[in-house]
C-alpha positions as CSV (number, residue, x, y, z in Angstrom):
1,M,20.1,41.4,5.6
2,K,16.6,40.8,6.2
3,E,15.9,40.3,3.0
4,A,18.3,38.3,1.9
5,H,17.7,36.0,5.4
6,E,13.5,36.2,3.5
7,M,14.9,35.1,0.0
8,E,17.2,32.5,1.5
9,S,14.5,30.8,3.1
10,L,12.6,31.1,0.1
11,V,15.0,28.9,-2.0
12,A,15.0,26.8,0.8
13,R,11.5,26.1,0.8
14,I,11.7,25.6,-2.9
15,A,15.0,23.2,-2.8
16,A,13.0,21.1,-0.2
17,M,10.7,19.8,-2.8
18,Q,13.6,18.1,-4.3
19,D,13.6,14.2,-3.8
20,H,17.4,13.3,-3.4
21,K,16.2,9.2,-3.0
22,S,14.9,9.4,-6.8
23,Y,17.6,11.8,-7.9
24,Q,20.4,9.2,-7.0
25,E,18.3,6.1,-8.2
26,Q,17.9,8.1,-11.4
27,H,22.0,8.5,-11.3
28,W,23.1,5.1,-10.6
29,E,26.1,4.3,-11.8
30,G,28.0,1.1,-11.6
31,S,30.7,-1.8,-12.9
32,F,29.7,-4.6,-15.6
33,E,29.3,-6.8,-12.5
34,D,27.2,-4.8,-10.9
35,Y,24.5,-4.5,-13.8
36,L,25.0,-8.5,-14.5
37,R,23.4,-8.4,-10.6
38,L,20.7,-6.3,-11.2
39,I,19.7,-8.4,-14.2
40,Q,19.5,-11.4,-11.9
41,Q,17.3,-9.8,-9.5
42,N,14.9,-8.5,-12.4
43,P,15.4,-9.8,-15.8
44,K,12.8,-7.4,-17.0
45,I,15.4,-4.4,-17.1
46,T,16.4,-5.8,-20.7
47,R,13.1,-5.9,-21.6
48,T,12.9,-4.8,-25.6
49,A,11.2,-0.9,-26.4
50,Y,8.0,-3.1,-27.7
51,Q,7.8,-4.9,-24.3
52,R,8.7,-1.8,-22.0
53,L,6.1,0.3,-23.7
54,Y,3.0,-2.8,-23.4
55,D,4.0,-2.9,-19.2
56,M,4.2,0.8,-19.4
57,I,0.5,0.8,-20.5
58,L,-0.5,-1.8,-18.4
59,S,0.8,-0.4,-15.2
60,H,-2.0,2.9,-15.3
61,G,-4.1,-0.7,-14.7
62,K,-7.7,-1.1,-16.8
63,T,-11.2,-1.7,-16.5
64,E,-13.0,-4.2,-18.3
65,Y,-16.6,-3.3,-19.2
66,I,-19.8,-4.1,-21.2
67,D,-21.0,-2.3,-24.0
68,N,-23.7,-3.7,-26.1
69,K,-23.2,-7.1,-25.3
70,K,-19.3,-6.7,-26.3
71,K,-16.3,-7.0,-23.6
72,L,-14.5,-3.9,-23.8
73,I,-11.2,-2.2,-22.3
74,R,-10.6,0.6,-20.8
75,Y,-6.8,1.4,-20.7
76,H,-6.3,4.2,-17.7
77,F,-3.2,5.2,-19.4
78,F,-5.1,6.9,-22.0
79,H,-7.8,9.0,-19.8
80,D,-5.7,9.9,-16.6
81,E,-4.4,13.4,-17.7
82,K,-1.3,12.7,-16.0
83,F,1.2,13.5,-18.6
84,G,0.5,17.0,-20.0
85,G,-3.4,17.7,-18.4
86,R,-4.8,18.4,-21.9
87,D,-3.5,15.2,-23.7
88,A,-6.4,12.1,-21.9
89,V,-8.2,10.8,-24.6
90,F,-12.1,10.1,-24.5
91,G,-14.3,7.8,-26.6
92,L,-12.0,6.1,-28.3
93,D,-11.4,3.0,-25.9
94,V,-12.3,0.4,-29.2
95,P,-9.4,2.1,-31.2
96,L,-6.8,1.8,-28.5
97,M,-7.9,-1.6,-27.5
98,K,-6.9,-2.7,-31.1
99,L,-3.3,-0.6,-30.8
100,V,-2.7,-2.3,-27.1
101,N,-2.9,-5.6,-28.7
102,V,-0.6,-4.7,-31.6
103,F,1.8,-3.4,-28.8
104,K,0.9,-6.9,-27.2
105,S,1.8,-8.9,-30.1
106,A,5.1,-7.4,-30.4
107,A,5.7,-7.5,-26.8
108,E,5.5,-11.2,-27.5
109,R,7.9,-11.7,-30.7
110,Y,4.7,-12.4,-32.9
111,G,5.6,-10.2,-35.7
112,T,3.9,-7.1,-35.1
113,E,7.2,-5.9,-33.9
114,K,8.6,-5.4,-37.3
115,R,5.9,-3.4,-38.6
116,V,4.9,0.5,-38.8
117,I,2.1,1.3,-36.9
118,L,0.4,3.6,-38.6
119,L,-2.5,5.9,-36.7
120,H,-5.1,6.7,-39.7
121,G,-8.2,9.0,-39.4
122,P,-9.5,12.5,-40.5
123,V,-8.3,15.7,-39.2
124,G,-8.8,16.1,-35.4
125,S,-9.1,12.6,-34.3
126,S,-6.3,12.2,-31.7
127,K,-4.0,10.6,-33.4
128,S,-1.1,12.8,-33.0
129,T,-2.4,12.9,-29.3
130,I,-2.1,9.6,-29.0
131,A,1.6,9.4,-30.4
132,R,2.7,11.8,-28.0
133,L,0.7,10.1,-24.7
134,L,3.0,7.0,-25.7
135,K,6.1,9.2,-25.8
136,K,5.4,11.1,-22.7
137,G,4.4,8.1,-21.2
138,M,7.7,5.7,-22.4
139,E,9.7,9.1,-20.8
140,A,7.7,9.1,-16.9
141,Y,8.1,5.2,-16.8
142,S,11.6,5.3,-16.8
143,R,12.2,7.3,-14.6
144,T,9.9,4.9,-11.7
145,P,12.1,1.6,-9.9
146,E,9.6,-0.6,-12.9
147,G,11.0,1.2,-15.9
148,A,14.6,1.0,-15.1
149,M,17.3,0.6,-18.1
150,Y,20.6,1.3,-18.1
151,T,23.3,2.4,-20.8
152,F,26.9,2.6,-20.7
153,S,29.7,4.9,-21.2
154,W,33.3,4.1,-22.1
155,M,36.3,5.7,-19.9
156,L,39.4,6.0,-22.0
157,D,42.6,7.0,-21.7
158,K,43.4,10.2,-24.1
159,R,46.7,11.4,-24.5
160,R,47.5,15.3,-24.6
161,P,50.2,16.4,-27.0
162,D,52.4,16.8,-24.2
163,G,52.5,13.7,-23.7
164,T,50.1,13.5,-20.2
165,V,47.2,11.4,-20.0
166,E,43.8,12.1,-19.4
167,R,40.4,10.5,-18.8
168,E,38.1,11.0,-21.4
169,V,34.5,9.9,-21.3
170,M,32.4,8.4,-24.3
171,A,28.8,7.7,-23.9
172,C,27.1,5.3,-26.4
173,P,26.1,7.7,-29.0
174,M,22.6,5.0,-29.7
175,H,22.5,4.2,-25.6
176,E,22.8,0.2,-26.1
177,D,21.9,-2.3,-24.0
178,P,25.5,-2.9,-22.0
179,L,24.8,-6.9,-22.9
180,H,25.6,-6.4,-26.3
181,L,29.4,-5.9,-24.8
182,I,29.1,-9.5,-24.4
183,P,30.3,-11.4,-27.6
184,A,27.6,-13.2,-29.8
185,E,28.9,-16.6,-29.5
186,W,28.9,-16.6,-25.2
187,R,24.9,-15.0,-25.1
188,A,23.1,-17.9,-25.3
189,A,24.6,-19.1,-22.3
190,T,25.1,-16.4,-20.1
191,Y,21.3,-15.2,-20.9
192,E,20.3,-18.2,-19.4
193,S,22.2,-17.9,-16.1
194,L,20.7,-14.6,-15.6
195,C,17.5,-15.4,-15.8
196,P,16.2,-17.3,-12.7
197,P,15.1,-21.6,-12.5
198,G,11.0,-21.4,-13.3
199,S,11.4,-17.7,-14.8
200,T,9.1,-17.4,-17.8
201,F,10.8,-13.7,-19.0
202,Q,13.8,-14.6,-21.3
203,V,16.4,-12.1,-21.9
204,P,16.2,-10.6,-25.3
205,D,19.1,-10.7,-27.8
206,T,18.4,-6.6,-29.2
207,G,21.6,-6.7,-31.7
208,E,25.5,-6.2,-31.9
209,L,27.4,-2.9,-31.1
210,C,26.9,0.6,-32.7
211,P,29.8,1.4,-35.2
212,A,31.4,3.9,-32.6
213,C,31.3,1.1,-29.7
214,R,32.5,-1.7,-31.9
215,F,35.4,0.1,-32.8
216,V,36.6,1.2,-29.1
217,F,35.3,-2.4,-28.6
218,K,38.0,-4.0,-31.2
219,E,40.9,-1.3,-29.9
220,L,40.8,-2.2,-26.6
221,M,40.6,-6.2,-27.5
222,T,43.8,-5.3,-29.1
223,E,45.6,-3.2,-26.3
224,Y,44.8,-6.5,-23.2
225,K,45.3,-9.2,-26.3
226,G,41.8,-10.6,-26.5
227,D,41.6,-10.3,-22.5
228,W,37.8,-9.5,-22.3
229,Q,37.7,-8.6,-18.8
230,E,40.3,-6.2,-18.5
231,L,38.3,-4.5,-21.5
232,L,35.6,-3.9,-18.8
233,K,37.4,-2.2,-16.5
234,H,36.7,0.4,-19.3
235,V,33.1,0.3,-18.8
236,K,30.9,2.0,-16.5
237,V,27.1,1.3,-16.3
238,R,24.3,3.7,-16.0
239,R,21.0,4.2,-15.7
240,L,19.1,5.8,-18.9
241,I,16.1,8.3,-18.6
242,L,14.6,8.7,-21.7
243,S,13.5,12.4,-22.5
244,E,12.4,14.1,-25.6
245,K,14.1,17.4,-24.8
246,D,17.3,15.7,-24.5
247,R,17.1,13.8,-27.5
248,V,17.5,10.4,-25.6
249,G,15.1,7.1,-26.6
250,I,12.6,9.8,-27.9
251,G,12.5,10.6,-31.6
252,T,10.2,12.8,-34.1
253,F,10.6,13.2,-37.4
254,Q,8.3,15.2,-39.5
255,P,8.5,16.3,-43.4
256,K,10.0,19.4,-44.1
257,D,10.9,21.4,-47.4
258,E,12.9,18.5,-50.0
259,K,15.2,20.8,-50.5
260,N,16.3,21.4,-47.3
261,Q,15.9,17.7,-45.4
262,D,17.7,14.4,-46.5
263,S,18.3,10.8,-44.9
264,T,20.9,12.4,-43.1
265,E,18.1,13.4,-40.4
266,L,17.4,9.9,-39.8
267,T,20.7,8.2,-39.7
268,G,23.2,10.8,-38.8
269,D,25.9,12.5,-40.5
270,I,29.9,13.0,-40.7
271,N,31.2,15.2,-38.4
272,Y,33.4,17.2,-40.7
273,R,35.3,19.1,-38.0
274,K,36.8,15.8,-36.4
275,I,37.8,14.6,-39.9
276,A,41.1,16.4,-39.3
277,E,41.5,14.8,-36.2
278,Y,41.0,11.6,-36.9
279,G,41.9,11.4,-40.3
280,S,39.1,9.6,-42.1
281,D,35.6,10.1,-42.8
282,S,35.0,6.3,-42.4
283,D,36.4,6.7,-38.8
284,P,32.9,6.2,-36.6
285,R,34.4,8.9,-34.1
286,A,34.3,11.2,-36.8
287,F,30.4,10.5,-37.4
288,N,27.7,12.0,-35.5
289,F,25.0,9.1,-34.6
290,D,22.6,11.9,-34.1
291,G,19.8,10.5,-36.6
292,E,15.9,10.5,-35.4
293,F,16.7,6.9,-35.4
294,N,19.8,6.9,-33.6
295,I,18.3,8.8,-30.9
296,A,15.4,6.7,-30.5
297,N,17.0,3.8,-30.0
298,R,15.4,1.6,-26.8
299,G,12.7,4.1,-27.3
300,I,9.4,5.0,-29.2
301,I,10.0,7.6,-32.6
302,E,6.8,9.4,-34.0
303,F,6.8,10.1,-37.7
304,V,4.5,13.0,-38.1
305,E,2.2,12.9,-41.5
306,V,4.5,9.7,-42.4
307,L,3.2,9.5,-46.0
308,K,3.9,12.7,-47.0
309,L,7.6,12.2,-46.9
310,D,9.5,12.1,-49.7
311,V,10.9,8.1,-51.2
312,A,14.0,8.6,-49.9
313,F,13.2,8.8,-46.5
314,L,11.1,5.6,-46.9
315,Y,13.6,3.2,-48.0
316,D,15.2,3.8,-44.7
317,L,12.0,3.1,-43.0
318,L,11.5,-0.2,-44.6
319,G,14.7,-1.7,-43.4
320,A,14.0,-0.3,-39.6
321,S,10.5,-1.3,-39.1
322,Q,11.4,-5.8,-41.0
323,E,15.3,-5.8,-40.0
324,H,15.2,-3.5,-37.0
325,K,18.8,-2.3,-39.2
326,I,20.0,1.0,-40.3
327,K,22.4,2.0,-42.6
328,P,24.2,5.5,-41.6
329,K,26.4,7.1,-44.5
330,K,30.0,5.1,-44.8
331,F,28.8,2.3,-41.9
332,P,27.6,-1.0,-42.2
333,Q,23.9,-2.1,-41.2
334,T,23.2,-0.7,-37.7
335,D,21.0,-2.7,-35.1
336,I,18.2,-0.7,-33.3
337,D,15.6,-1.6,-30.9
338,E,12.6,1.1,-31.2
339,V,8.4,1.2,-31.3
340,I,8.2,3.5,-35.4
341,I,4.9,4.9,-35.0
342,G,3.3,7.0,-37.5
343,H,-0.2,8.8,-38.4
344,T,-1.6,10.0,-41.4
345,N,-5.0,11.4,-42.5
346,E,-7.2,10.0,-45.8
347,P,-5.8,11.7,-48.3
348,E,-2.0,10.6,-48.0
349,Y,-3.4,6.8,-47.2
350,R,-5.5,6.4,-50.4
351,K,-2.3,7.9,-52.6
352,L,-0.6,5.3,-50.6
353,Q,-3.1,2.5,-51.3
354,N,-3.3,3.7,-55.5
355,N,0.8,3.8,-55.6
356,E,2.0,0.4,-56.9
357,F,5.7,1.7,-56.3
358,M,4.4,1.6,-52.3
359,E,3.5,-2.3,-52.2
360,A,6.4,-2.9,-49.5
361,L,5.6,-0.1,-47.2
362,R,1.6,-1.7,-47.4
363,D,2.9,-5.0,-46.7
364,R,5.1,-3.6,-43.6
365,T,2.2,-1.7,-42.0
366,V,-0.2,-2.3,-39.4
367,K,-3.2,0.2,-39.7
368,I,-5.3,1.4,-36.6
369,D,-8.1,3.5,-37.4
370,I,-8.8,6.6,-35.1
371,P,-12.2,7.8,-35.9
372,Y,-14.0,10.8,-34.5
373,I,-16.1,10.0,-31.4
374,T,-19.7,8.8,-32.1
375,K,-20.8,9.0,-28.5
376,L,-22.2,12.1,-26.9
377,A,-20.7,11.8,-23.6
378,E,-17.2,11.1,-24.7
379,E,-17.4,14.2,-26.7
380,V,-18.9,16.7,-23.9
381,K,-16.1,15.5,-21.9
382,I,-13.4,17.0,-24.7
383,Y,-15.3,20.7,-24.0
384,E,-15.5,20.1,-20.4
385,K,-11.7,19.6,-19.9
386,D,-11.0,22.6,-22.4
387,Y,-14.0,24.7,-21.0
388,N,-14.7,24.3,-16.9
389,Q,-15.9,26.6,-15.2
390,A,-13.0,26.9,-13.4
391,K,-11.2,27.7,-16.2
392,I,-13.1,29.9,-17.5
393,R,-12.8,34.1,-15.8
394,G,-15.9,36.4,-15.9
395,K,-18.3,34.5,-17.9
396,H,-20.7,31.5,-16.6
397,I,-21.4,28.8,-19.2
398,A,-24.9,27.9,-19.1
399,P,-26.0,24.8,-18.8
400,H,-26.1,22.7,-22.2
401,S,-23.6,25.2,-23.7
402,L,-20.9,22.4,-24.4
403,E,-23.5,19.5,-24.7
404,M,-25.4,21.3,-27.7
405,A,-22.1,21.8,-29.5
406,A,-20.9,18.1,-29.0
407,M,-24.5,16.8,-30.3
408,W,-24.4,18.6,-33.5
409,G,-20.3,17.6,-34.0
410,V,-21.5,14.1,-33.1
411,L,-24.5,13.9,-35.6
412,T,-22.5,15.0,-38.4
413,R,-20.5,12.1,-37.9
414,L,-23.4,9.8,-37.9
415,E,-24.3,8.0,-40.7
416,E,-28.1,8.0,-41.8
417,P,-29.6,4.6,-40.8
418,K,-30.7,2.7,-43.1
419,K,-33.5,1.0,-41.9
420,H,-34.9,0.3,-38.4
421,N,-37.2,3.6,-38.5
422,L,-34.8,5.5,-37.0
423,T,-34.5,9.4,-36.9
424,L,-30.3,10.0,-36.9
425,L,-31.1,12.0,-33.1
426,Q,-32.6,8.9,-31.9
427,K,-29.6,7.2,-33.1
428,L,-27.0,9.4,-31.1
429,K,-29.3,8.7,-28.5
430,L,-29.1,5.0,-28.4
431,Y,-25.5,4.9,-29.0
432,N,-25.5,7.3,-26.0
433,G,-26.6,4.5,-23.9
434,K,-30.3,5.7,-24.0
435,S,-32.5,3.1,-24.0
436,L,-35.9,3.6,-26.5
437,P,-39.3,1.6,-26.7
438,N,-38.5,-1.3,-29.0
439,Y,-34.7,-0.9,-29.5
440,T,-32.2,-3.7,-27.9
441,E,-28.9,-3.8,-27.7
442,D,-28.7,-6.4,-30.5
443,N,-30.1,-3.3,-33.2
444,I,-27.4,-1.2,-31.2
445,K,-24.7,-3.4,-32.8
446,E,-26.6,-3.8,-36.1
447,L,-26.4,0.1,-36.3
448,R,-22.8,0.2,-36.0
449,K,-21.9,-2.7,-38.4
450,E,-23.9,-1.3,-41.2
451,A,-22.2,1.8,-40.8
452,L,-19.1,0.7,-42.7
453,R,-17.4,5.1,-42.5
454,E,-18.9,6.0,-39.6
455,G,-16.8,8.6,-37.4
456,M,-14.2,8.5,-40.5
457,E,-16.4,11.8,-41.6
458,G,-17.8,14.8,-40.3
459,I,-16.6,17.7,-38.3
460,S,-13.6,18.1,-36.2
461,P,-13.5,18.7,-32.4
462,R,-11.2,21.4,-33.4
463,Y,-13.9,23.4,-35.3
464,V,-16.2,22.9,-32.1
465,Q,-13.7,24.5,-29.8
466,D,-12.7,27.2,-32.3
467,K,-16.5,28.7,-32.3
468,I,-16.5,27.9,-28.7
469,S,-14.0,30.1,-27.7
470,N,-15.3,33.1,-30.0
471,A,-18.5,32.9,-28.6
472,L,-16.8,33.1,-25.3
473,V,-14.5,36.3,-26.1
474,S,-17.6,38.0,-27.7
475,D,-19.2,41.0,-26.2
476,K,-22.8,39.3,-26.4
477,G,-24.6,37.3,-23.1
478,D,-24.5,39.9,-20.5
479,G,-21.4,37.8,-18.9
480,C,-23.0,34.1,-19.9
481,L,-22.4,32.0,-22.4
482,N,-25.8,30.0,-24.0
483,P,-25.9,27.4,-26.4
484,F,-27.7,29.7,-28.7
485,M,-24.4,32.0,-29.0
486,V,-22.4,28.3,-29.6
487,L,-24.8,27.7,-32.1
488,N,-24.8,30.7,-34.2
489,E,-21.2,31.0,-34.2
490,L,-21.1,27.1,-35.6
491,E,-23.6,28.3,-38.2
492,A,-21.5,31.2,-39.1
493,G,-18.5,29.1,-39.6
494,L,-20.2,27.2,-41.7
495,K,-19.2,29.6,-44.8
496,T,-16.1,30.1,-44.7
497,H,-15.2,26.2,-43.2
498,S,-12.1,25.2,-45.5
499,L,-12.9,21.3,-45.1
500,I,-16.4,21.0,-46.3
501,S,-16.3,20.1,-50.1
502,S,-19.7,21.1,-51.3
503,E,-23.1,23.2,-50.6
504,E,-24.7,19.6,-50.2
505,V,-22.6,19.2,-47.1
506,R,-23.0,22.6,-45.5
507,K,-26.8,22.5,-46.3
508,R,-27.0,18.5,-44.4
509,Y,-24.9,20.1,-41.6
510,R,-27.3,23.6,-41.1
511,E,-30.2,21.3,-40.9
512,L,-28.3,19.7,-38.2
513,L,-27.7,22.4,-36.3
514,A,-31.8,23.3,-36.3
515,T,-32.2,19.4,-35.0
516,V,-29.7,20.7,-32.3
517,K,-31.8,24.0,-32.0
518,Q,-34.8,21.8,-31.5
519,E,-33.6,19.4,-29.5
520,Y,-32.4,22.1,-26.9
521,E,-36.4,23.7,-27.1
522,D,-37.7,20.3,-25.7
523,I,-34.8,19.7,-23.1
524,V,-35.2,23.4,-21.2
525,K,-39.0,23.3,-21.4
526,N,-38.8,20.1,-19.6
527,E,-36.4,21.7,-17.3
528,V,-38.5,24.8,-16.8
529,Q,-41.6,22.2,-16.1
530,R,-39.2,20.3,-13.6
531,A,-38.5,23.4,-11.9
532,I,-42.4,24.7,-11.7
533,S,-43.5,21.1,-10.3
534,A,-40.7,20.5,-7.7
535,D,-42.9,20.6,-5.1
536,E,-42.0,17.8,-3.2
537,D,-45.0,17.9,-0.8
538,S,-47.5,17.9,-3.6
539,I,-46.1,15.2,-5.8
540,K,-45.7,13.0,-3.0
541,K,-49.4,13.6,-2.2
542,L,-50.4,13.2,-6.2
543,C,-47.8,9.8,-6.5
544,S,-49.9,8.6,-3.5
545,N,-53.1,9.2,-4.8
546,Y,-51.7,7.6,-7.7
547,I,-50.8,4.6,-6.3
548,D,-54.1,4.1,-3.9
549,N,-56.0,4.1,-7.2
550,I,-53.9,1.4,-9.6
551,K,-53.3,-0.7,-5.9
552,A,-57.3,-0.5,-5.7
553,Y,-57.4,-0.9,-9.7
554,T,-55.3,-4.0,-10.0
555,Q,-56.8,-5.8,-6.8
556,K,-60.7,-4.9,-8.4
557,E,-61.1,-2.8,-4.9
558,R,-62.4,0.3,-4.3
559,V,-61.0,3.6,-3.1
560,K,-61.7,5.5,0.2
561,N,-63.0,9.0,-0.4
562,K,-60.7,10.9,2.4
563,Y,-63.0,13.7,2.5
564,T,-66.7,11.9,2.2
565,S,-65.2,8.9,3.9
566,Q,-67.3,6.7,1.1
567,Y,-65.8,4.2,-0.8
568,E,-65.4,4.8,-5.0
569,E,-64.4,3.4,-7.9
570,P,-60.4,4.2,-8.9
571,D,-59.9,7.3,-10.3
572,E,-59.4,6.6,-14.2
573,R,-59.2,9.6,-15.3
574,L,-56.1,11.0,-13.2
575,M,-54.7,7.5,-13.8
576,R,-54.5,8.2,-17.2
577,A,-53.7,11.5,-17.2
578,I,-50.5,11.0,-15.2
579,E,-49.7,7.5,-17.7
580,E,-50.4,9.8,-21.1
581,K,-47.7,12.1,-19.9
582,I,-44.9,9.5,-20.9
583,D,-47.0,7.8,-23.4
584,I,-48.5,5.1,-22.2
585,P,-51.2,3.5,-24.4
586,E,-54.6,2.4,-23.3
587,A,-53.8,-1.3,-24.0
588,R,-50.8,-1.1,-22.3
589,K,-51.9,0.3,-19.2
590,D,-52.6,-2.7,-16.9
591,D,-49.2,-3.8,-17.8
592,F,-47.5,-0.5,-16.4
593,R,-49.6,-0.1,-13.1
594,R,-49.0,-4.2,-12.7
595,E,-45.4,-3.4,-13.0
596,I,-45.4,-0.8,-10.5
597,M,-47.5,-2.6,-8.0
598,N,-45.0,-5.4,-8.8
599,Y,-41.7,-3.1,-8.0
600,I,-43.6,-1.7,-4.6
601,G,-43.9,-5.6,-3.6
602,A,-40.7,-6.4,-4.3
603,L,-39.2,-3.5,-2.2
604,A,-41.7,-4.2,0.6
605,I,-39.9,-8.0,1.1
606,E,-36.5,-6.5,1.2
607,G,-38.0,-4.1,4.0
608,K,-37.7,-0.7,1.9
609,T,-40.1,1.8,1.1
610,F,-41.2,2.6,-2.1
611,D,-39.8,6.4,-3.4
612,Y,-41.4,7.7,-6.6
613,R,-37.7,9.2,-7.3
614,T,-36.1,5.7,-7.8
615,N,-39.0,5.1,-10.6
616,E,-37.4,7.7,-13.6
617,R,-40.6,7.1,-15.7
618,L,-43.1,8.0,-13.2
619,H,-41.1,10.5,-11.7
620,K,-41.5,12.2,-15.0
621,A,-44.8,11.4,-15.4
622,L,-45.5,13.1,-12.2
623,E,-43.8,16.3,-12.8
624,L,-45.3,16.9,-16.0
625,K,-48.8,16.5,-14.3
626,L,-47.9,18.5,-11.7
627,F,-46.8,21.2,-14.4
628,E,-49.9,21.0,-16.4
629,D,-52.1,21.4,-13.2
630,Q,-49.7,24.6,-11.9
631,K,-48.9,25.9,-15.1
632,D,-52.0,28.4,-14.9
633,T,-51.4,29.8,-11.7
634,I,-47.8,31.1,-12.3
635,K,-48.9,32.4,-15.5
636,L,-45.5,31.7,-17.8
637,K,-46.7,33.3,-20.4
638,N,-47.2,36.8,-19.2
639,L,-43.4,36.9,-18.6
640,V,-42.8,38.2,-22.0
641,S,-45.2,40.7,-21.4
642,S,-43.8,43.9,-20.0
643,V,-45.7,44.1,-16.7
644,V,-46.0,41.1,-14.6
645,D,-47.9,41.7,-11.4
646,K,-46.2,40.7,-7.6
647,D,-47.9,37.4,-7.0
648,T,-46.3,35.8,-10.6
649,Q,-43.2,37.5,-9.8
650,E,-42.5,35.9,-6.6
651,K,-43.7,32.5,-8.2
652,I,-41.2,33.1,-11.0
653,D,-38.2,33.9,-8.3
654,V,-39.0,30.4,-7.2
655,V,-38.5,28.8,-10.2
656,K,-35.3,31.0,-10.6
657,E,-33.9,29.7,-7.5
658,R,-34.9,26.0,-8.4
659,M,-33.2,26.1,-11.6
660,I,-30.2,27.5,-10.3
661,R,-30.2,25.2,-7.4
662,D,-31.0,22.1,-9.5
663,Y,-30.0,22.8,-12.9
664,H,-26.5,24.8,-12.6
665,Y,-28.2,27.7,-14.1
666,C,-27.0,31.4,-13.0
667,E,-29.2,34.9,-12.5
668,V,-28.9,35.4,-15.9
669,C,-28.9,32.8,-18.3
670,S,-32.3,31.4,-15.3
671,T,-33.8,34.3,-16.6
672,D,-33.2,34.0,-20.2
673,V,-34.4,30.5,-20.6
674,L,-37.5,31.4,-18.7
675,N,-38.4,34.0,-21.3
676,F,-37.0,31.5,-23.8
677,V,-40.1,28.8,-22.9
678,A,-42.5,31.6,-22.2
679,S,-42.2,33.0,-25.3
680,I,-43.1,29.4,-26.4
681,F,-46.0,29.1,-24.9
682,A,-47.0,32.7,-26.0
683,R,-46.3,30.8,-29.5
684,G,-48.7,27.8,-27.9
685,D,-46.6,25.3,-29.2
686,A,-45.5,23.7,-25.9
687,K,-45.5,20.1,-25.4
688,D,-47.7,18.3,-22.4
């Protein structure tokens, strides 16, 4: 009894999670009159599929921002990871802006609603992810009060063989808007009366009844001698919830073996079992209106690898896009209202361009390029999402492991700068928002313009993900994944990479891996240097000394020696030793010193105190100078020897603690990094 009671309480707790109010709202039923009242309160429940899709995207909000003097919009719908978690799209704000503008134009009925939207780009560039997001978004939106939509069922009397009558419910097989029940000649006046005065929204006319509903409509009109009002007593209006799993309003079609696929998968097929009941294969009741075009009515249909379809399917696509009509077997053209979106890779698209017989399809297509990401910070987000520390069990991911993999991936997609005297790595940093001397936002815009195919070639994120996964499950690394393990996996995989077409490309990718390894060396050397020189008191003293000297220098004064109390000339050697760490040339030293003093003066006017940490360049210079002064006392080179004295070990332990605290290293990878940097110093090629 006790176990039964505990089970009952568990069931009750789970049942308490149900939202009864939402369930009732989503299963609303009413008469045709009730539906007209709903339209009067909110005419937008009659929106077309494109209007609904566009409003769904906007319902998640948007952010406007400026990137290199260009106004961009980030639509939150593509970023909030609400639909399935793993489907957020990063780094594609410009292509997504173009896509949403097409939806907006289609929602306004400016012509693009009569086109097939084609997402085009290299493998792994998020084309299918975007289509999947749109489908999930439409599903979720149809469950909200703002996205409510309605369809209807017929309540019919069916006579049994024994003479009794039973009530039969026949749902509209294409989930049509109940407004289709209003005869065409009455609609203009009716729609006008449904919209409140001053409303800018017009109730759209999305076509006529499907063949099955048209058959029932005519039968009932005959039975009631043309009394339309009596006919409506057989109509029950209900809320429509889109669902891909239930094949309601969301369709997906993908190419298969030509022998096992025909166009009836798009437009429906005859139900041979019911021919005996109704006596004819042209009776709509003996037809299954369950093709992908039929079931996707009022919603969205995705064509996977659309250009790999047989020509027979593309004919159906032409009419569905341009006329919003499909042709089921043995029935007249049938109206549909749905978003048609397909995606394809470059080889198939090139075939389309070269095929003169496909001119009609090309003319009905709006192509949106979906390239690879070319901004490092956005590429990193892909791998952080998949390999964040909360998901990875038993293995720590060392700092920069994912960043270096992402850096290599992005470098393979960039085109060599044609001018500006830039390296590819510098170009990557400019794209990533880092400022370089003598390069402006105009230069970055020019770099993007001259690179016509940037992002359309290179390494797919999928390849990088596969190699990170390999590195994670390998036995190397003592429980810690480091950048060299990932980079080695990336390089080893190049030998068998199926999408690399030539040895020349393979060689270029290996050279880019060497560039990334060199960049990683520079990054960790800098981190070790900063960890060694992270003594706040020492930096503050050095900063105070530097400020006193440049103040005296700019004001042509002398500095008081705190030990001898004598006034002396500003210490030029100290000032230059600090300034040279951030490449301030002799000719620019006066400008830099005045810049610092002006900054301090501006803060003083606002009642604020100068903090060296607010000036990134000065902060870096002070750290590097302090490192230079302290590195010999730590004897970092001794790390590579088999014996380390107690005093050195204590200092090294302090540095490791700082790296763990400030840079998120663990005990294993902090030791590895210190050994690695020590080996560089032992080779004698450390930079200031």
